[in-house]
C-alpha positions as a printed NumPy array, in Angstrom:
array([[203.216, 133.925,  45.473],
       [200.672, 133.388,  43.147],
       [200.985, 129.504,  43.163],
       [201.183, 129.233,  46.986],
       [197.623, 131.5  ,  47.232],
       [196.229, 129.36 ,  44.784],
       [196.902, 125.925,  46.562],
       [195.982, 127.507,  49.862],
       [192.54 , 128.411,  48.271],
       [192.124, 124.924,  46.594],
       [192.813, 123.3  ,  49.835],
       [190.828, 125.612,  52.269],
       [187.821, 127.387,  50.161],
       [184.317, 126.641,  49.837],
       [184.256, 124.327,  53.042],
       [181.224, 124.972,  55.199],
       [181.407, 127.067,  58.221],
       [180.119, 123.993,  60.476],
       [183.341, 122.093,  59.311],
       [185.318, 124.518,  60.475],
       [183.727, 125.105,  64.103],
       [184.508, 120.914,  64.264],
       [188.116, 121.613,  62.96 ],
       [188.626, 124.319,  65.574],
       [187.425, 122.129,  68.299],
       [189.642, 119.091,  67.211],
       [192.507, 121.802,  67.181],
       [192.116, 122.713,  70.654],
       [191.15 , 119.681,  72.22 ],
       [194.195, 117.995,  70.498],
       [196.625, 120.894,  71.663],
       [195.69 , 119.466,  75.358],
       [195.82 , 115.96 ,  74.475],
       [198.547, 115.56 ,  77.353],
       [197.209, 112.446,  79.701],
       [197.486, 109.638,  76.967],
       [200.764, 110.229,  75.207],
       [202.329, 110.356,  78.734],
       [200.261, 107.436,  80.745],
       [202.8  , 105.046,  80.78 ],
       [205.508, 107.052,  81.75 ],
       [203.452, 108.735,  84.451],
       [202.177, 105.163,  85.71 ],
       [205.835, 103.35 ,  85.588],
       [207.962, 106.421,  86.905],
       [205.68 , 108.721,  88.638],
       [203.003, 106.242,  90.514],
       [205.542, 103.37 ,  90.624],
       [203.586, 100.491,  89.049],
       [205.245,  97.838,  86.879],
       [205.155,  97.43 ,  83.078],
       [202.481,  94.72 ,  83.196],
       [200.357,  97.146,  85.714],
       [200.585, 100.357,  83.315],
       [199.915,  97.978,  80.273],
       [196.554,  96.716,  82.448],
       [195.807, 100.361,  82.916],
       [196.181, 101.518,  79.198],
       [194.507,  98.259,  78.27 ],
       [191.315,  99.019,  80.485],
       [191.097, 102.511,  78.779],
       [190.866, 100.377,  75.562],
       [188.332,  98.339,  77.031],
       [186.295, 101.424,  78.034],
       [186.763, 103.009,  74.697],
       [185.088,  99.686,  72.801],
       [182.116, 100.053,  75.063],
       [181.907, 103.813,  74.524],
       [182.479, 103.589,  70.546],
       [179.518, 100.686,  70.593],
       [176.992, 103.223,  72.545],
       [178.46 , 106.191,  70.94 ],
       [177.349, 104.863,  67.338],
       [174.278, 103.462,  68.443],
       [173.498, 107.053,  70.134],
       [174.572, 109.032,  67.39 ],
       [172.146, 107.262,  64.773],
       [169.293, 107.457,  67.645],
       [169.594, 110.742,  69.802],
       [171.867, 112.699,  67.514],
       [175.125, 113.649,  66.666],
       [175.388, 116.748,  68.702],
       [174.003, 115.528,  72.011],
       [175.88 , 112.36 ,  71.785],
       [179.159, 114.776,  71.5  ],
       [178.609, 117.065,  73.956],
       [177.779, 114.129,  76.622],
       [180.764, 112.504,  75.82 ],
       [182.998, 115.354,  76.078],
       [181.61 , 116.635,  79.42 ],
       [181.716, 113.242,  80.659],
       [185.446, 112.9  ,  79.475],
       [186.388, 116.179,  81.179],
       [184.963, 115.015,  84.381],
       [187.016, 111.316,  84.092],
       [190.322, 113.123,  83.342],
       [190.119, 114.872,  86.303],
       [189.068, 111.586,  88.479],
       [192.205, 110.023,  86.801],
       [194.84 , 112.605,  87.843],
       [193.375, 112.578,  91.371],
       [193.235, 108.622,  91.613],
       [195.48 , 106.979,  94.117],
       [195.236, 103.486,  94.609],
       [195.877, 100.954,  91.419],
       [192.336,  99.899,  91.328],
       [190.769, 103.709,  90.95 ],
       [193.414, 104.096,  88.557],
       [192.033, 101.227,  86.594],
       [188.475, 102.368,  87.188],
       [189.131, 105.847,  86.113],
       [191.207, 104.731,  82.96 ],
       [187.963, 102.53 ,  82.04 ],
       [185.271, 105.228,  82.411],
       [187.467, 107.665,  80.962],
       [187.895, 105.804,  78.021],
       [184.306, 104.885,  77.702],
       [183.181, 108.684,  77.401],
       [186.361, 109.963,  75.244],
       [186.064, 107.484,  72.436],
       [181.98 , 107.501,  72.841],
       [182.525, 110.974,  70.696],
       [184.429, 109.608,  68.118],
       [181.249, 107.992,  66.038],
       [179.592, 111.238,  66.602],
       [182.283, 113.339,  65.235],
       [182.743, 111.106,  62.2  ],
       [179.277, 110.871,  61.344],
       [179.053, 114.954,  61.825],
       [181.991, 115.672,  59.641],
       [180.589, 113.245,  56.753],
       [177.05 , 114.998,  57.351],
       [178.092, 118.557,  57.058],
       [181.012, 118.181,  54.091],
       [179.733, 117.245,  50.594],
       [181.258, 114.068,  49.265],
       [183.083, 116.261,  46.419],
       [184.987, 118.003,  49.334],
       [185.834, 115.58 ,  51.79 ],
       [189.307, 114.518,  50.555],
       [190.149, 118.354,  51.594],
       [188.412, 118.472,  54.629],
       [189.46 , 114.996,  56.174],
       [193.058, 116.334,  55.456],
       [192.679, 119.583,  57.2  ],
       [191.268, 117.602,  60.277],
       [193.728, 115.47 ,  59.981],
       [196.272, 118.369,  59.967],
       [194.743, 119.756,  62.765],
       [195.093, 116.564,  64.881],
       [198.657, 116.23 ,  64.375],
       [199.189, 119.801,  64.719],
       [197.886, 119.867,  68.08 ],
       [199.594, 116.526,  68.847],
       [202.645, 117.856,  67.98 ],
       [202.823, 120.799,  70.264],
       [201.053, 118.962,  73.204],
       [203.975, 116.086,  72.864],
       [206.674, 118.783,  73.42 ],
       [204.682, 120.768,  75.835],
       [203.405, 117.626,  78.104],
       [207.106, 116.821,  78.247],
       [207.95 , 119.976,  80.184],
       [204.609, 120.645,  81.72 ],
       [205.225, 117.122,  83.636],
       [208.328, 118.475,  85.356],
       [206.112, 121.24 ,  87.082],
       [203.556, 118.143,  88.455],
       [201.867, 115.607,  86.454],
       [198.495, 116.683,  87.755],
       [198.835, 120.01 ,  85.583],
       [198.551, 117.355,  82.456],
       [195.227, 116.046,  83.358],
       [194.208, 119.794,  84.146],
       [194.662, 121.08 ,  80.798],
       [193.58 , 117.82 ,  79.225],
       [190.155, 118.431,  80.905],
       [189.993, 122.242,  80.199],
       [190.793, 121.777,  76.427],
       [187.956, 119.023,  76.363],
       [185.572, 121.346,  77.861],
       [186.707, 124.102,  75.492],
       [185.864, 121.925,  72.487],
       [182.383, 120.963,  74.097],
       [181.58 , 125.016,  74.3  ],
       [182.34 , 125.398,  70.814],
       [180.183, 122.657,  69.507],
       [177.271, 123.542,  72.076],
       [177.042, 127.141,  70.793],
       [178.216, 126.845,  67.436],
       [177.464, 123.557,  65.396],
       [173.698, 122.577,  65.085],
       [172.17 , 118.841,  64.682],
       [173.17 , 117.229,  61.483],
       [171.542, 113.916,  61.517],
       [168.357, 114.87 ,  59.638],
       [169.835, 116.137,  56.645],
       [171.401, 113.003,  55.67 ],
       [169.086, 110.182,  56.811],
       [166.266, 110.177,  54.084],
       [165.617, 107.269,  51.921],
       [166.685, 108.767,  48.703],
       [170.466, 107.636,  49.682],
       [169.707, 104.542,  51.888],
       [166.123, 102.767,  50.86 ],
       [165.841, 101.843,  54.548],
       [165.074, 104.596,  57.607],
       [164.485, 101.797,  60.441],
       [167.66 , 100.242,  61.259],
       [166.168,  97.462,  63.187],
       [168.432,  94.741,  61.749],
       [171.264,  97.31 ,  61.984],
       [173.367,  94.743,  63.704],
       [172.578,  92.314,  61.324],
       [173.293,  94.362,  58.363],
       [176.8  ,  95.169,  59.821],
       [177.685,  91.588,  60.686],
       [177.163,  90.392,  57.637],
       [178.735,  92.951,  55.512],
       [181.834,  91.094,  55.328],
       [183.777,  93.777,  53.142],
       [183.26 ,  96.085,  55.547],
       [184.281,  93.749,  58.315],
       [187.005,  92.569,  56.597],
       [188.381,  96.306,  56.213],
       [187.713,  96.687,  59.925],
       [189.988,  93.584,  61.041],
       [192.727,  95.005,  59.053],
       [192.573,  98.271,  60.659],
       [192.476,  96.291,  64.059],
       [196.041,  94.877,  63.213],
       [197.24 ,  98.121,  61.895],
       [196.359,  99.778,  65.296],
       [197.852,  96.928,  67.026],
       [201.337,  97.883,  65.684],
       [200.974, 101.383,  65.735],
       [199.439, 101.734,  69.428],
       [202.824, 100.463,  70.411],
       [204.18 , 104.369,  70.604],
       [202.351, 104.89 ,  73.213],
       [202.709, 101.878,  75.288],
       [205.846, 100.134,  74.708],
       [208.174, 102.697,  72.76 ],
       [208.324, 105.129,  75.956],
       [209.295, 102.175,  78.236],
       [211.931, 100.916,  75.503],
       [213.288, 104.66 ,  75.569],
       [213.462, 104.723,  79.048],
       [215.422, 101.734,  79.209],
       [217.781, 103.528,  76.973],
       [218.289, 105.961,  79.104],
       [216.567, 108.768,  77.638],
       [214.358, 111.104,  79.585],
       [210.229, 111.84 ,  79.301],
       [210.828, 115.056,  77.835],
       [213.23 , 113.491,  75.   ],
       [210.288, 110.895,  74.545],
       [208.043, 113.932,  74.055],
       [210.675, 115.709,  71.773],
       [210.849, 112.595,  69.49 ],
       [207.594, 111.472,  69.615],
       [206.64 , 115.004,  68.633],
       [208.257, 114.267,  65.146],
       [205.31 , 112.362,  64.444],
       [203.072, 115.339,  64.467],
       [205.349, 117.59 ,  62.911],
       [205.926, 115.786,  60.016],
       [202.713, 115.487,  59.652],
       [201.846, 118.983,  59.758],
       [204.522, 119.557,  57.178],
       [203.681, 116.906,  54.708],
       [200.114, 115.681,  54.914],
       [198.108, 118.372,  52.689],
       [200.331, 117.428,  50.139],
       [199.607, 113.64 ,  50.368],
       [196.027, 113.879,  48.971],
       [197.515, 115.33 ,  45.72 ],
       [200.566, 112.68 ,  45.563],
       [198.377, 109.297,  45.698],
       [195.408, 110.753,  43.768],
       [194.543, 108.664,  40.822],
       [196.535, 105.641,  42.236],
       [194.83 , 102.183,  43.578],
       [193.754, 102.658,  46.979],
       [194.583,  99.41 ,  47.581],
       [198.131,  99.578,  46.654],
       [198.728, 102.93 ,  48.824],
       [197.324, 100.911,  51.784],
       [199.484,  97.971,  50.89 ],
       [202.714, 100.441,  51.02 ],
       [201.691, 101.95 ,  53.825],
       [201.275,  98.836,  55.878],
       [205.   ,  97.895,  54.633],
       [206.203, 101.154,  55.504],
       [204.784, 101.404,  58.922],
       [206.002,  98.037,  59.461],
       [209.289,  98.326,  59.049],
       [209.745, 101.816,  60.724],
       [208.484,  99.878,  63.944],
       [210.883,  97.074,  63.132],
       [213.781,  99.147,  62.92 ],
       [212.949, 100.272,  66.822],
       [214.546,  96.884,  67.863],
       [217.914,  98.568,  66.57 ],
       [217.383, 101.739,  68.267],
       [219.478, 102.805,  71.092],
       [219.947, 106.811,  71.017],
       [217.501, 109.663,  70.7  ],
       [218.239, 110.117,  66.841],
       [217.751, 106.575,  66.057],
       [214.503, 106.566,  67.827],
       [213.342, 109.586,  65.772],
       [214.609, 108.026,  62.711],
       [211.948, 105.143,  63.406],
       [209.285, 107.643,  63.876],
       [209.759, 109.458,  60.9  ],
       [209.846, 106.346,  58.961],
       [206.384, 105.119,  60.578],
       [204.871, 108.342,  60.045],
       [205.28 , 108.198,  56.464],
       [203.089, 105.058,  56.383],
       [200.538, 106.754,  58.719],
       [200.196, 109.725,  56.398],
       [199.766, 107.248,  53.337],
       [197.235, 105.105,  54.926],
       [195.062, 108.069,  56.573],
       [193.519, 109.529,  53.31 ],
       [192.132, 106.495,  52.135],
       [191.274, 104.936,  55.218],
       [188.806, 107.804,  55.947],
       [187.096, 108.123,  52.689],
       [186.648, 104.051,  52.212],
       [184.855, 104.454,  55.815],
       [182.618, 107.022,  54.57 ],
       [182.136, 105.45 ,  51.373],
       [181.397, 101.83 ,  52.839],
       [178.622, 103.105,  55.592],
       [175.107, 103.747,  54.528],
       [173.56 , 107.306,  55.438],
       [170.936, 105.744,  57.901],
       [173.484, 103.366,  59.911],
       [176.5  , 105.796,  59.747],
       [176.976, 105.817,  63.132],
       [176.89 , 102.544,  63.769],
       [179.449, 101.965,  61.419],
       [181.536, 104.851,  62.358],
       [181.055, 103.134,  66.135],
       [182.203,  99.614,  64.729],
       [185.147, 101.157,  62.784],
       [185.99 , 102.787,  65.848],
       [185.7  ,  99.72 ,  67.896],
       [188.672,  98.236,  66.251],
       [190.982, 101.058,  67.47 ],
       [189.427, 100.364,  70.89 ],
       [190.144,  96.701,  70.665],
       [193.452,  97.118,  69.807],
       [194.086,  99.988,  72.569],
       [193.075,  97.582,  75.332],
       [195.121,  94.501,  73.559],
       [197.92 ,  96.158,  72.336],
       [199.542,  97.361,  75.521],
       [198.903,  93.93 ,  77.071],
       [200.299,  91.926,  73.77 ],
       [203.073,  94.339,  73.785],
       [204.251,  94.   ,  77.518],
       [203.624,  90.248,  77.532],
       [206.123,  89.76 ,  74.144],
       [208.663,  92.309,  75.703],
       [208.704,  90.488,  79.041],
       [208.861,  86.878,  77.846],
       [210.332,  87.097,  74.142],
       [212.029,  90.272,  74.508],
       [212.476,  93.707,  73.098],
       [213.815,  92.435,  69.628],
       [211.071,  89.998,  69.282],
       [208.464,  92.507,  69.829],
       [209.517,  94.927,  67.198],
       [210.118,  92.29 ,  64.663],
       [206.683,  91.089,  65.051],
       [205.388,  94.379,  64.12 ],
       [207.426,  94.183,  61.214],
       [205.87 ,  90.796,  60.349],
       [202.054,  92.116,  61.062],
       [203.005,  95.042,  58.258],
       [203.901,  92.504,  55.69 ],
       [201.084,  90.178,  56.16 ],
       [198.811,  93.47 ,  56.053],
       [200.092,  94.543,  52.63 ],
       [199.118,  91.233,  51.301],
       [195.59 ,  91.234,  52.397],
       [195.121,  94.866,  51.305],
       [196.15 ,  93.892,  47.746],
       [193.788,  91.044,  47.811],
       [190.622,  92.447,  49.541],
       [190.943,  95.978,  47.644],
       [188.77 ,  95.223,  44.537],
       [185.764,  93.836,  46.634],
       [185.858,  97.106,  48.823],
       [185.792,  99.431,  45.551],
       [182.76 ,  97.615,  44.306],
       [181.032,  98.005,  47.661],
       [181.548, 101.604,  47.687],
       [180.327, 101.993,  44.159],
       [177.204, 100.258,  45.417],
       [176.736, 102.604,  47.904],
       [177.223, 105.68 ,  45.678],
       [174.252, 104.721,  43.419],
       [171.286, 106.449,  44.848],
       [168.77 , 103.657,  44.481],
       [170.86 , 100.94 ,  46.396],
       [168.717,  99.939,  49.467],
       [170.765,  98.85 ,  52.499],
       [170.777,  95.196,  52.851],
       [172.989,  92.623,  54.8  ],
       [175.936,  92.034,  52.579],
       [177.085,  88.227,  51.457],
       [179.597,  87.199,  49.299],
       [178.374,  84.226,  47.264],
       [180.841,  84.227,  44.066],
       [184.418,  84.735,  43.483],
       [184.887,  88.857,  42.812],
       [185.751,  89.361,  39.003],
       [188.723,  91.668,  38.647],
       [188.21 ,  95.709,  39.121],
       [187.951,  96.86 ,  35.568],
       [189.115, 100.535,  37.219],
       [189.615, 100.628,  40.986],
       [188.686, 103.965,  42.716],
       [191.012, 106.846,  42.975],
       [192.319, 107.499,  46.34 ],
       [190.875, 110.144,  48.152],
       [190.725, 111.654,  51.824],
       [192.628, 111.215,  54.918],
       [191.1  , 110.148,  58.026],
       [190.406, 109.937,  61.21 ],
       [190.425, 111.175,  62.985],
       [189.863, 109.898,  64.036],
       [191.815, 108.241,  63.811],
       [193.192, 107.978,  66.492],
       [193.568, 109.639,  68.985]])
């Protein structure tokens, strides 16, 4: 009992009150995150659209998200975290209802585009606010707890949405909009603006981000990491677009898909809080490489799945890869983001998810239609293997860049690599999970 109490105290104790309000908002929002999980099924089975049309709509969601994260990142730094987050949540709730009421294909497509814009505009602001309010020494625990809340909500939402859909798909849109509004209310009443606390010149050496775009576009180390995340997202997001269609072809119901995909959240809820301790002290690039390999294997095995238990097994395998990937991902982005450009860096990183959100369903649908189901999932496995090698090669340069930004006197300058990096003497220990963001 003492061991359990001590672990609980070490995991949750000492974090700022503002963090817990953000955490609560995350949990509530994710408990109602019904729509994206079931959008492919809704479009094909309820609305009668083809797989290609469904892929187009989901892709437009991603296009809107790409716009939203770009604009949201800029507003986060210039306007502030709190007003950006509030505006994004209110707009997302409105467009969620609009999408649920839309009928013609063009209206559904436009609704998905605008919803993606508002929903993803919140991501950079939320990520920056989390980094602002949590001291660096506590981010491992904080990101782990936030990621745990995301997946607890997701696991519950996936199961509940499968049954709610039987009562009418419009209910999914209404509940999703309501939880988004509740999250906005929590932020409005309980969380103050955090931007001013973190943009001083002592950490950044540059308060005027006039050359912000140039700084980011010349930061090769950061952009390399974003590119790798893009490929990871292309694989991972197949569970939203092509996996439900594949399970439907196997004769499985939407409720079965909801139960199977909920295993992802259940496993993360059960095990994610133990992952940071498991990977602590290990090479971050090695952890990311293993995560990419395991994720690729999990999706690759989907090619052989033909029953609910087999699909569930594949979900559990790639979930292990996700759990290994998230901790190092979150802290790497935090460490690679200069303080005065934190919102923009968060926005560019989120952009990789939105680009994948736009292209993953389209590419997945095209590969599946023209090359077959097996080629799609084997392709995911191949991408995972290539990414594993890329992480091993690029890891030392990322750690050197993070070490530079941890030095208080280091100014923000465009980053170029003009010589071959020397071997890293001791790569930084793996730290906290991410995102959010990650995703969703």
